[in-house]
FIGU-817626 format. One record per residue (C-alpha): x, y, z. Coordinates in pm, 1 decimal, always signed. Layout:
REM FIGU-817626
+----------+----------+----------+
:        x :        y :        z :
+----------+----------+----------+
:        X :        Y :        Z :
...
+----------+----------+----------+
This chain:
REM FIGU-817626
+----------+----------+----------+
:        x :        y :        z :
+----------+----------+----------+
: -18923.5 :  -7985.1 :  +3290.0 :
: -18743.1 :  -8162.0 :  +3005.8 :
: -18887.4 :  -8248.2 :  +2667.9 :
: -18777.6 :  -8580.1 :  +2522.2 :
: -18672.4 :  -8574.8 :  +2156.8 :
: -18918.0 :  -8731.5 :  +1914.6 :
: -18856.1 :  -9095.0 :  +1841.9 :
: -18801.8 :  -9193.6 :  +1478.8 :
: -19094.0 :  -9373.3 :  +1325.5 :
: -19025.4 :  -9741.8 :  +1260.6 :
: -18997.8 :  -9848.6 :   +899.1 :
: -19289.7 : -10046.3 :   +763.6 :
: -19237.1 : -10417.5 :   +716.5 :
: -19063.5 : -10505.5 :   +388.1 :
: -18923.5 : -10155.5 :   +333.0 :
: -18550.1 : -10132.7 :   +234.3 :
: -18318.8 : -10062.4 :   +520.5 :
: -18179.1 :  -9709.7 :   +507.6 :
: -17814.9 :  -9696.5 :   +597.2 :
: -17658.9 :  -9391.2 :   +746.7 :
: -17468.8 :  -9162.7 :   +511.3 :
: -17171.8 :  -9170.3 :   +743.9 :
: -17143.7 :  -9545.8 :   +700.4 :
: -17137.4 :  -9516.9 :   +321.6 :
: -16877.4 :  -9241.2 :   +335.9 :
: -16673.4 :  -9445.0 :   +579.9 :
: -16660.5 :  -9735.0 :   +337.1 :
: -16561.0 :  -9503.1 :    +53.2 :
: -16290.3 :  -9351.3 :   +270.3 :
: -16157.6 :  -9692.9 :   +360.7 :
: -16151.5 :  -9798.5 :     -4.1 :
: -15974.5 :  -9477.4 :   -103.9 :
: -15720.7 :  -9524.9 :   +175.1 :
: -15648.6 :  -9878.6 :    +54.8 :
: -15596.7 :  -9756.8 :   -301.9 :
: -15363.6 :  -9474.6 :   -202.1 :
: -15172.4 :  -9695.5 :    +41.1 :
: -15133.3 :  -9958.2 :   -229.3 :
: -15006.0 :  -9697.7 :   -475.1 :
: -14751.5 :  -9570.4 :   -222.7 :
: -14631.3 :  -9920.1 :   -138.0 :
: -14608.1 : -10001.4 :   -509.1 :
: -14382.0 :  -9702.4 :   -568.8 :
: -14168.8 :  -9803.2 :   -270.9 :
: -14147.3 : -10159.4 :   -402.6 :
: -14039.8 : -10032.1 :   -745.4 :
: -13759.7 :  -9828.4 :   -584.7 :
: -13645.3 : -10131.3 :   -387.5 :
: -13650.4 : -10352.0 :   -698.7 :
: -13449.2 : -10095.2 :   -894.3 :
: -13196.8 : -10070.9 :   -611.6 :
: -13152.2 : -10449.6 :   -586.9 :
: -13123.6 : -10476.2 :   -965.5 :
: -12846.9 : -10215.0 :   -974.9 :
: -12664.9 : -10382.0 :   -685.9 :
: -12685.7 : -10722.0 :   -855.8 :
: -12570.1 : -10601.8 :  -1199.0 :
: -12288.6 : -10387.8 :  -1057.0 :
: -12132.8 : -10679.6 :   -866.8 :
: -11862.9 : -10764.2 :  -1129.1 :
: -11751.6 : -10400.7 :  -1140.4 :
: -11710.6 : -10380.9 :   -763.9 :
: -11529.7 : -10716.0 :   -764.8 :
: -11283.3 : -10580.6 :  -1021.3 :
: -11229.5 : -10229.6 :   -886.3 :
: -11308.4 : -10274.4 :   -518.1 :
: -11326.4 :  -9956.9 :   -311.9 :
: -11099.3 :  -9794.7 :   -569.7 :
: -11411.7 :  -9754.1 :   -779.6 :
: -11502.5 :  -9450.0 :   -567.7 :
: -11152.2 :  -9298.0 :   -577.8 :
: -11056.1 :  -9350.2 :   -944.1 :
: -11112.7 :  -9080.5 :  -1206.3 :
: -11065.8 :  -9287.8 :  -1522.5 :
: -11337.8 :  -9510.7 :  -1660.6 :
: -11171.7 :  -9745.9 :  -1909.2 :
: -11313.6 : -10100.4 :  -1900.1 :
: -11080.4 : -10209.8 :  -2183.7 :
: -10785.2 : -10153.1 :  -1949.4 :
: -10966.2 : -10290.8 :  -1647.5 :
: -10985.4 :  -9944.6 :  -1485.5 :
: -11322.6 :  -9849.7 :  -1345.9 :
: -11385.0 :  -9532.0 :  -1148.6 :
: -11676.5 :  -9305.1 :  -1076.6 :
: -11495.5 :  -9011.8 :   -913.9 :
: -11457.1 :  -8809.5 :  -1235.8 :
: -11819.6 :  -8871.5 :  -1332.7 :
: -11947.3 :  -8784.0 :   -985.9 :
: -11740.0 :  -8466.1 :   -981.5 :
: -11887.7 :  -8345.6 :  -1311.9 :
: -12239.6 :  -8437.5 :  -1198.0 :
: -12209.4 :  -8235.1 :   -877.5 :
: -12043.8 :  -7935.1 :  -1047.0 :
: -12308.6 :  -7909.6 :  -1321.1 :
: -12588.8 :  -7950.3 :  -1066.2 :
: -12445.4 :  -7685.0 :   -834.2 :
: -12403.1 :  -7438.0 :  -1121.0 :
: -12764.7 :  -7500.4 :  -1220.8 :
: -12894.1 :  -7450.7 :   -865.1 :
: -12686.5 :  -7136.4 :   -803.9 :
: -12837.9 :  -6979.1 :  -1116.0 :
: -13193.2 :  -7111.4 :  -1082.2 :
: -13265.2 :  -7054.4 :   -712.2 :
: -13230.3 :  -6671.7 :   -705.5 :
: -13439.5 :  -6644.7 :  -1022.8 :
: -13698.0 :  -6881.3 :   -874.6 :
: -13727.0 :  -6678.2 :   -553.7 :
: -13772.2 :  -6353.4 :   -744.3 :
: -14022.0 :  -6509.5 :   -985.5 :
: -14221.3 :  -6665.3 :   -700.8 :
: -14231.2 :  -6334.6 :   -513.5 :
: -14349.9 :  -6146.6 :   -820.3 :
: -14620.3 :  -6403.8 :   -901.5 :
: -14759.8 :  -6426.3 :   -546.2 :
: -14720.0 :  -6068.9 :   -424.4 :
: -14669.8 :  -5815.0 :   -701.2 :
: -14864.5 :  -5940.6 :  -1004.3 :
: -15236.6 :  -5889.6 :  -1062.9 :
: -15491.7 :  -6167.6 :  -1101.7 :
: -15478.3 :  -6215.5 :  -1480.5 :
: -15102.2 :  -6178.3 :  -1501.4 :
: -15060.4 :  -6415.1 :  -1208.3 :
: -15254.6 :  -6689.8 :  -1382.3 :
: -15066.4 :  -6639.0 :  -1707.7 :
: -14725.1 :  -6648.5 :  -1538.9 :
: -14817.8 :  -6954.1 :  -1334.1 :
: -14917.4 :  -7140.0 :  -1649.6 :
: -14605.2 :  -7021.3 :  -1828.5 :
: -14376.9 :  -7150.4 :  -1553.6 :
: -14558.7 :  -7484.4 :  -1551.6 :
: -14529.9 :  -7498.1 :  -1931.0 :
: -14150.6 :  -7476.0 :  -1908.6 :
: -14152.3 :  -7810.4 :  -1726.8 :
: -14331.2 :  -7973.2 :  -2021.8 :
: -14059.6 :  -7889.0 :  -2276.0 :
: -13857.9 :  -8204.5 :  -2358.7 :
: -13501.9 :  -8204.8 :  -2231.2 :
: -13380.2 :  -8288.2 :  -2583.0 :
: -13498.5 :  -7947.2 :  -2704.0 :
: -13316.5 :  -7777.8 :  -2418.1 :
: -13000.5 :  -7963.6 :  -2514.0 :
: -13025.9 :  -7879.5 :  -2883.8 :
: -13098.9 :  -7515.1 :  -2804.0 :
: -12803.3 :  -7496.6 :  -2568.0 :
: -12567.4 :  -7666.7 :  -2813.8 :
: -12669.5 :  -7479.2 :  -3129.0 :
: -12762.5 :  -7135.3 :  -2996.9 :
: -12668.1 :  -7070.6 :  -2635.6 :
: -12311.8 :  -7201.8 :  -2659.6 :
: -12192.3 :  -6954.0 :  -2925.4 :
: -12375.7 :  -6669.9 :  -2746.6 :
: -12204.7 :  -6751.5 :  -2417.6 :
: -11853.2 :  -6739.8 :  -2565.9 :
: -11820.5 :  -6359.2 :  -2515.7 :
: -11932.4 :  -6402.9 :  -2155.0 :
: -11669.0 :  -6672.0 :  -2103.9 :
: -11405.6 :  -6440.0 :  -2243.4 :
: -11521.9 :  -6155.8 :  -2018.1 :
: -11506.5 :  -6381.0 :  -1712.7 :
: -11151.7 :  -6492.0 :  -1788.1 :
: -11033.4 :  -6136.1 :  -1854.9 :
: -11197.8 :  -5972.1 :  -1552.9 :
: -11222.1 :  -6256.6 :  -1300.3 :
: -10914.1 :  -6451.7 :  -1402.9 :
: -10779.8 :  -6424.7 :  -1047.6 :
: -11054.9 :  -6668.9 :   -943.8 :
: -10948.1 :  -7031.9 :  -1012.9 :
: -11276.2 :  -7126.8 :  -1181.7 :
: -11231.2 :  -6858.7 :  -1449.2 :
: -10853.0 :  -6855.0 :  -1488.8 :
: -10817.6 :  -7080.0 :  -1794.5 :
: -10795.2 :  -6821.2 :  -2074.0 :
: -10663.1 :  -7065.1 :  -2333.5 :
: -10966.9 :  -7293.7 :  -2331.3 :
: -11234.5 :  -7044.8 :  -2225.0 :
: -11388.3 :  -7020.7 :  -2572.6 :
: -11484.5 :  -7386.8 :  -2601.4 :
: -11857.6 :  -7443.3 :  -2624.1 :
: -11883.1 :  -7781.6 :  -2451.6 :
: -11807.2 :  -7679.0 :  -2095.8 :
: -11959.8 :  -7747.5 :  -1756.6 :
: -12059.6 :  -7382.3 :  -1727.0 :
: -12283.2 :  -7395.9 :  -2034.5 :
: -12421.8 :  -7735.5 :  -1929.7 :
: -12507.7 :  -7596.6 :  -1586.5 :
: -12669.1 :  -7290.9 :  -1743.8 :
: -12896.0 :  -7503.9 :  -1962.1 :
: -12982.7 :  -7737.5 :  -1674.8 :
: -13072.7 :  -7432.9 :  -1463.6 :
: -13351.4 :  -7354.6 :  -1711.4 :
: -13481.1 :  -7707.8 :  -1663.1 :
: -13462.1 :  -7678.5 :  -1283.7 :
: -13633.5 :  -7338.3 :  -1279.0 :
: -13997.5 :  -7458.7 :  -1316.1 :
: -13999.1 :  -7710.2 :  -1029.3 :
: -13807.5 :  -7480.2 :   -795.6 :
: -14031.9 :  -7183.1 :   -874.5 :
: -14348.1 :  -7390.7 :   -828.1 :
: -14243.1 :  -7518.4 :   -484.4 :
: -14135.7 :  -7174.9 :   -360.8 :
: -14448.3 :  -7009.9 :   -503.9 :
: -14675.0 :  -7255.3 :   -320.2 :
: -14489.2 :  -7188.2 :     +4.8 :
: -14514.5 :  -6810.3 :    -33.0 :
: -14886.1 :  -6842.2 :   -109.9 :
: -14937.0 :  -7010.2 :   +230.9 :
: -14802.0 :  -6711.1 :   +424.5 :
: -15066.9 :  -6613.5 :   +685.7 :
: -15251.8 :  -6304.5 :   +554.0 :
: -15290.1 :  -6171.4 :   +906.9 :
: -14915.8 :  -6145.2 :   +955.5 :
: -14872.4 :  -5968.6 :   +621.7 :
: -15150.5 :  -5722.7 :   +700.3 :
: -15009.4 :  -5662.2 :  +1048.8 :
: -14668.8 :  -5575.8 :   +904.4 :
: -14825.4 :  -5332.2 :   +658.0 :
: -15045.0 :  -5182.2 :   +930.5 :
: -14737.3 :  -5110.8 :  +1142.2 :
: -14598.7 :  -4895.1 :   +862.4 :
: -14381.9 :  -5148.2 :   +683.0 :
: -14325.1 :  -5112.9 :   +310.4 :
: -14411.8 :  -5391.7 :    +69.1 :
: -14048.3 :  -5500.8 :    +52.6 :
: -14020.9 :  -5473.2 :   +431.1 :
: -14319.8 :  -5705.2 :   +469.6 :
: -14166.4 :  -5950.4 :   +222.8 :
: -13833.4 :  -5942.7 :   +405.5 :
: -13972.3 :  -5976.7 :   +757.6 :
: -14272.5 :  -6203.9 :   +698.5 :
: -14272.0 :  -6393.0 :   +369.8 :
: -13904.9 :  -6485.3 :   +342.3 :
: -13872.2 :  -6611.2 :   +704.0 :
: -14198.1 :  -6804.7 :   +669.5 :
: -14087.2 :  -6966.2 :   +344.1 :
: -13725.4 :  -7034.8 :   +442.8 :
: -13781.2 :  -7406.8 :   +476.3 :
: -13967.7 :  -7420.1 :   +146.9 :
: -13689.9 :  -7229.4 :    -27.3 :
: -13429.1 :  -7473.6 :   +100.0 :
: -13645.8 :  -7773.7 :    +21.8 :
: -13732.6 :  -7647.5 :   -325.9 :
: -13366.1 :  -7579.3 :   -395.0 :
: -13271.5 :  -7933.3 :   -295.2 :
: -13553.8 :  -8079.1 :   -504.0 :
: -13416.4 :  -7880.3 :   -795.4 :
: -13071.5 :  -8015.5 :   -712.3 :
: -13206.4 :  -8368.8 :   -729.9 :
: -13359.4 :  -8287.4 :  -1069.0 :
: -13030.1 :  -8146.1 :  -1193.6 :
: -12831.3 :  -8448.1 :  -1073.6 :
: -13031.2 :  -8684.4 :  -1291.5 :
: -13051.5 :  -8480.6 :  -1611.6 :
: -12941.3 :  -8697.3 :  -1903.8 :
: -13015.8 :  -8602.5 :  -2264.3 :
: -12932.5 :  -8233.6 :  -2250.4 :
: -12607.3 :  -8295.6 :  -2064.5 :
: -12505.4 :  -8574.8 :  -2301.6 :
: -12527.0 :  -8322.1 :  -2586.8 :
: -12353.2 :  -8036.8 :  -2406.6 :
: -12051.8 :  -8221.9 :  -2262.6 :
: -11793.4 :  -8444.5 :  -2435.2 :
: -11841.9 :  -8700.6 :  -2155.7 :
: -11472.2 :  -8730.9 :  -2067.6 :
: -11431.8 :  -8809.6 :  -1695.1 :
: -11193.9 :  -8563.5 :  -1533.6 :
: -11147.6 :  -8335.4 :  -1234.4 :
: -11070.4 :  -7975.0 :  -1318.5 :
: -11115.6 :  -7640.5 :  -1148.4 :
: -11190.3 :  -7460.6 :  -1478.6 :
: -11562.7 :  -7470.0 :  -1551.5 :
: -11522.1 :  -7274.6 :  -1878.3 :
: -11291.7 :  -7516.5 :  -2055.6 :
: -11376.8 :  -7800.2 :  -2290.3 :
: -11439.9 :  -8126.4 :  -2105.8 :
: -11638.0 :  -8281.9 :  -1827.4 :
: -11883.9 :  -8565.1 :  -1786.5 :
: -12181.1 :  -8659.3 :  -1571.9 :
: -12296.8 :  -9002.0 :  -1462.9 :
: -12628.8 :  -8989.7 :  -1646.4 :
: -12480.9 :  -8841.1 :  -1964.5 :
: -12194.2 :  -9091.0 :  -1967.9 :
: -12437.2 :  -9381.0 :  -1928.2 :
: -12652.6 :  -9247.2 :  -2213.7 :
: -12352.0 :  -9215.4 :  -2446.0 :
: -12232.8 :  -9568.4 :  -2365.2 :
: -12566.5 :  -9745.6 :  -2341.7 :
: -12459.6 : -10011.8 :  -2591.8 :
: -12182.7 : -10145.6 :  -2368.0 :
: -12164.9 : -10505.3 :  -2250.8 :
: -11970.1 : -10721.8 :  -2011.7 :
: -11752.5 : -10540.4 :  -1759.1 :
: -11830.0 : -10201.4 :  -1914.9 :
: -12202.8 : -10255.5 :  -1864.2 :
: -12144.3 : -10360.9 :  -1505.2 :
: -11938.6 : -10045.4 :  -1448.5 :
: -12220.8 :  -9832.9 :  -1587.3 :
: -12463.5 : -10009.7 :  -1355.4 :
: -12234.1 :  -9934.3 :  -1061.7 :
: -12218.2 :  -9568.1 :  -1162.1 :
: -12596.8 :  -9565.3 :  -1191.0 :
: -12619.9 :  -9712.0 :   -841.2 :
: -12408.3 :  -9426.9 :   -705.0 :
: -12632.6 :  -9171.8 :   -875.8 :
: -12944.0 :  -9355.1 :   -753.4 :
: -12833.3 :  -9343.6 :   -389.5 :
: -12709.5 :  -8985.1 :   -414.6 :
: -13036.6 :  -8861.3 :   -567.3 :
: -13251.3 :  -9046.4 :   -313.9 :
: -13049.2 :  -8899.3 :    -28.5 :
: -13087.8 :  -8549.5 :   -172.2 :
: -13464.0 :  -8577.0 :   -219.0 :
: -13514.3 :  -8732.8 :   +124.6 :
: -13312.9 :  -8454.0 :   +286.3 :
: -13529.3 :  -8199.1 :   +106.4 :
: -13845.1 :  -8369.9 :   +235.2 :
: -13714.7 :  -8364.4 :   +591.3 :
: -13624.9 :  -7995.0 :   +570.1 :
: -13968.2 :  -7905.4 :   +434.5 :
: -14149.5 :  -8107.8 :   +701.3 :
: -13946.7 :  -7950.6 :   +984.1 :
: -13995.9 :  -7592.8 :   +864.3 :
: -14280.1 :  -7366.2 :   +966.5 :
: -14412.0 :  -7345.6 :   +611.1 :
: -14412.0 :  -7725.1 :   +584.4 :
: -14562.7 :  -7800.4 :   +925.6 :
: -14771.7 :  -8114.3 :   +913.6 :
: -14607.5 :  -8250.9 :   +598.2 :
: -14470.0 :  -8600.7 :   +637.0 :
: -14112.5 :  -8648.1 :   +517.1 :
+----------+----------+----------+
């Protein structure tokens, strides 16, 4: 014997029609999806417009220099010589120095915040790391130029005296100069630290608690659990966060323009006076016109493509990793 469910009572004539809650929510969801899709497409359109603008304005420079633009170190529009190789070299060197310093500190800071600190300290440290990202880059540059540079001079001397056999530290004559790529990379590393730490901390926080508890239950120490569970789980996030920090370091402008003389060159001595980056060189020569302006636009196009490629690669690595499963690149 089956009992039929009660039928809903019909609404009286003239009463307002009651619509299902699911229908209202469905309309709200559709509206929200349209807004978010429009915002994403707008950002994509802005990137495309910027790219086409840089390509259009850099045309005279490419017509003058040709493919030699990518193989020439000098950038002297007055002599008709345009090259981005020296600027690109300094950009990559400063960014790599920043990442090599920031990533280990970010991993250790993220581990301490997520695993070793208590609740109140964890919240304070999380806010402190996020606060570092809000400090203007100009203040970082002034601090590095006025304070950090003179303090680093003894370290530069120690490196040349004890590690002079290594080519990067072998220039004893110019090791005491303040405006060097080493100091610029050190300051940029402090600017990269917040974003890298935040990404790695979020990845570590997503480690499955069951796997951590299982490792501890099997007799593993806290460090053993971190080494066998948290670090393998967050490997993709560590790589992705490092590359996002690299993209941030590649585009740093104001601080680098203060810390480097912006002289395009290729050198294997990171402690000596000299060096230039694309963004810093553009900032120092922003009042240019004619062929010089076109050359700066061409250099900006190179940096634009290089940064996009770096960030896209980071997104792909995060999406393919276990810790970033389900994240679209």
